[in-house]
N, C-alpha and C positions, 0 to 999 in steps of 0.2 A: 584773435587776429586783429591787427590794427586796420582801421578804416582807411580807404584811399582818400587823398586830399580832395576837397570839393572842387569841381570844375564848373566854370561858368556856362550858362545855357548858350551864350553866343558862340563859345568855342566848340561846344558839342554840336550845335547846329551847323556851323561852317564845316567842321571835320566830317560830319555825317554826309553832308551834301557832296563833298569832294570824293569821299570813298564810294558813295553810291553811284556817282557819275563816272568813276574810274580815274579821276584826276590824281587821286592819292591812292597808291597801292601798298605803300609801306609806311612805317612810322617815320622814317627819314623823309618821306615825301611831305608829311605833315609839318615837319620841322622847316623844310625849305619853303614850302608854299605858304604857310601861315606865319612864318617868322617867330616860332616859339621854340623853347628849349627842348632838348631830348626828353628830359624828365616830364615836362608838361605834355608832350606828345604821347608819352607812355601812359600818363594818367588819363588823357582824353580817350585813347584807344581802349584802355582797360574799362573805363566807365561805359563806353558804347557796347563793349562785349558783355559786361554784366547786365546791361539792359536788353541784351539779345537783339540789338539792332544790327550788329556786325559780327563777323567771326574772323579768326586768324587761322589761315591754312598754310601748309607747306607748298612752295612753288614746285611745279614739275620741271622747271628749267634747271639744268645742272650747272653749278658754278664751281665745281671741283672741291668744295668744302661742305660745311654743314648746310643743309637745305635752307634757302631763304624763306621767310614767312611773309605772306601778303595778306592785306586786309580786304575783305569782301562784304558787301551788304547782304544781310539775310532777307530773302524775299518772302516776308511774312506780312500779315495784316499789320498796319502801323497805327491805325487810329480806331477809337471806339466811339460809338454814339451814346450819349447820356441824356437823361431827362429826369426832371422832378415833376410828378403829377400831383397837384393839390386839388382841393375842392373848388377853387376859383382861379387856378392859374396853371400854366405849363412853363417851365424853364428848361431850356435844352441847349445842347452844344455838341461839338465834335472835339475830341482831345487826343493828342499824341502823348508820348512818354517823356519828352524833353522840353516842351515849350510851356510857358505860363498859360493857363487857361484863358482863352478869349472870353470877353464878357458874354455870359449866356443870353440867348434871345428869350423873349417872354411873350406869352399870349395870356390875356386875362378874359375871364368869362363869368357869367352869373352862376351857372351850374354846369357840371360836366355832361357832355354828350355820352352816348353809349361807348363802352370800351373800344369796340372795333373802329369806330369813327375817329376817336382820339388817337389811337395808335396809327391809323392811316395818315392822319395829319402830321404826326411826328416823323414817320418814315419819309414823307414828302419833304419836310423841312430839313431833316438830317441830310438827305441827298443834295439839297440845294447848298447847304453849308459845306459839305465835302467838296462839291464842285468849285465853290468860291475860294476855299482856303486850303484844301488838301487834294487838289485835282490829281496829283501823282500817286495818291494812296488809295487803298481800299478800306472799307469799314470791316473790321474783323469780328466785332461782338457788340452787344448792346447792354447797357446798364440802366436800370429804371428804379427810381425812388418814388414810393407811393405813400400818400397819407392814409395808410390802412395797415392793420395787422396783416402779416404774411405768414402763411403756414410753412413750417420748416421743410417739409419733404416735397410737397407739390408746388410750392411757391405761389399758390393761389391766394387771392385776397379774402380776408375773413371779416365780415361785418364792419366795413368802413362807415364811420359814424356820419360823415358829411358827404358821402358819395352814393346816393341812392341808385340802385340798379347795378352796382359794381360788386356786390357780395358774390364770392365764388369765381370771379373773373380770372381766367387763365391768360394773363398777359404774356407770359413766356410762350405759350402755345400760339397765341394770336400773332405775335411779332415774328416768331420762328416761321410760321406759315407764310407771312408776308415777305420775309427777307431771306429765309434759309440760314440765318445767323444764330449762334448761341446767345442766350439772353439770361441776364441775372436780374431778378426783381427783389427789392428789399423795402421794408418799412422805412419811412423817411427819417425817423429818429435814429434807428439802428444804422442807417446809411451815414448819418452825421457822425456817429461814434466811430465808424470805420474811417471816415474822411479825416478825422482829427488825429488819428494814430501817429502819423509821422511828425506831427508838429507840437505834441504835448510831452511833458517830461515824465508823467506817471505811466507805469505799465498796467496798473489796475485802477480803473476809475468808473464812476457813474457819469453817464451823459444825460442831461435833462434838456428837453426842448420846451420852452415856455413862450407860446405865442397865442394865436387864435385858439389853438388846442394845446394839450399837454401830452408829452411823451417821455419815455425813458429807455435807456439801454445800459448794459453792463459789459465792460471789457475787463478780462482777467488775464494777467500775464501776457498782455499784448494781443489777445485773441478775443473777438466778439463772442460772448457767451450766449448761445442760442436758447438753451432750455429744452425740455422734452418736445414742445410744440412750436418753438420759435418765438415765444412771446416773453422771454425773460427780460426783466427790467421795466416792463410797461406798467407805469404807475397811474395811467390816465383814469382807470376805473377802480382805483383803491378808494375806500371811504375812510376819512381821517377825523371827521367830526359828526357824531350821531345827531347833533342838533341841527345840522344843515340837510334839508330834504329836497334840494333842487332836483328836478327830473332831468336825467341825462338822456342823450340821444340813443343810448344803448337800451333804454327802457328801465334802468335801475335808478335809484335815488341816491343823492349825496356823493356821486363819483367826483373825484378830484377835478376832472375836466368840466363838470357841471358847476363847480363852486369856486374854481381858482383860475380858470383860463382867461385869456384876453377877451374872448367873446362874452364871458360872464362879467368882467370888469366893465365892458361897454354897456351891457344890459343894466347893470346897477347904476352907472352914471346917467343913463337916459331916464331911468326910473326916478332918479333924484332931481330931474329937471335940467340937467346940464345939456347944452346944445352942442353936440359933437359934430353934427353933420356927417360928412363922409371921411372926416379926418381920422387917421390912425390914432390909437390910444397913446402911443409913444410920442407922437408929434404934439398932442394936446398937453400931455404932462410936462414935456420939456419946454413948452412955450408959455402958455397962459392959462392953464387949468389945474392949479395945485389942488383943487377940490377933489380931484380923482385919486390923489395919493393914498387916502385911507383904504380904498378898494385895492390898489396896487400892493400896499403893505400887507393886507390880509391874504392876498394871493401868494406872496412870498412866504408868509408864515405857514400857510396850509401845505404848500409844496415841501417846505423844509420839514414839516411834521411827518410827511410821508417818507421822506428820505432818511430820517434818523434811524429807524429800525434796520434799514438796508445797510447803512454804515456799520451798525453793530454786527450785522451778520457776515458781511464780506470784507470789512476792514479795508476799504479802498484808499489809495494814496491821494485821490482828488475827486472832486465833483466839478465837471465842466458844464456850463450853462449856455445854451444857444437859444435862438428864437428872439423875437422882437423885445420881449419884456426884459431880457438880459441887459438891454441898453439903459435901463432905469436904475439909478443908484438906490432909490428907496426900495425897489424890489429885491435887488441883490443883498442889501444890508439886512432886510427882513428875513430873507431865506437863510442867510448865514447864521443869524442869531437863532433861528428856529432849529436848524440842524444841530448846532452845538448844544442847544438846550435839551434836545430830544435824544441825541446819541450819547453813548457812554464816553467818559473822559479818556478811557484807554483806547477805544476804537477811533476816536477823533483827535487825539493829541497832536498828530502830525498831518492832519487832513488839510488839503488846500481846496478852497472853493473859489473858482475863477470863471471869467467869461471865456467861452470857447473861442479860439483864435480865428477860425475860418469863416465865421458868419454864415450868410445865406448860401455860400458855395459849397459848404461841407457835404451835403448829401450827394452832389454831383461828383465831388472828389471820392466819396466812399464807393459809389457804384462804378466809377471808372476803375478803381483798383480791382474790384471784383471782376469787371469785364475783361481787363487785361489778363487776369488769371485764366479766364476761359480760353484765351488764345495762346496760353503758354508763356506769356511774357513775365519776366521777373520784375515785380513792382516794388521791391524793397529799395530800389535806387531811383525811383521816379523823381524827376527834377521839377515837375510843374508845381506852381504855387498859385492859388487863386488870388485875384484882386478882392479886396474887401467890398462887400456889397450888402448893404443893410436894407 
């Protein structure tokens, strides 16, 4: 079936407001009020119907011929609350299904408070944002991205390496008790993989997050692959070099996160006497500290070595790399070379390795899609697109 022509967000916004207020009740009203063609009005109406924002019903008023159809707003929850919970920050916002995402708000801290306190803070901030930007709407569901493995059935957190006291936290239960709303909780890397789905060309791909920590996820035929426990694709605790014995926060030695993460690059740079101060690794490399490049290059090589066997096993169309290290050319070139050196030529002959397009907003995009599913909205036609935020 052919896809409908793309419709601009401005047209959708204007038409939806007119239909919701009762100014436009028919497609012909959209033509006259908005100054658009009949075909454009039909495309606008069809797009809003597909997004389940409006419906078209037969008028009860008799005209002597075929019953006229009128457009009415569907009185359902129209926005979702989303947040990314990291070891040292919260990023959060409110999203609807047709607008570009507003720049997320952010709170930075040294270490996370107990889960209940953090969730209470988010609920308070979400309500403030809703009143400021979506006063006429209600929040229908919550999507939460967390820097922790998440168990597939219970959605509870499992041994978050940098969030002491959060193991076993039932964030779905906590937020549901506070708000009465349905909640979706997902690992941050897996949320990124879902968030990139509408914007990448491959249907089957590996997503890698390379920043302070390391993470991975697998999408097969357009669907996030969960695995038996919900941990499929997580490469952070794979061991790729038996000669590297760094102690990982999980208690094991030689884990990829302990030898190739941004945190480890910083530790090695400081051990070498480089004065980084509080500057991010990326900022230092791009400006005046090329001495860090060997550590960055080794990180890319080790991560690529972990990805090679996965490429052989699932034969993906692409590897998309997110996280701060993806901004560094030396990291990406090293990772590419290592993957192609490790994977078989048959499995990798058409493989694309590229930077993930949506940057830091990808996890919020991912949990928003899942949250909209909880309230029954069709997310396959969502028109929002995040601003790049590195």
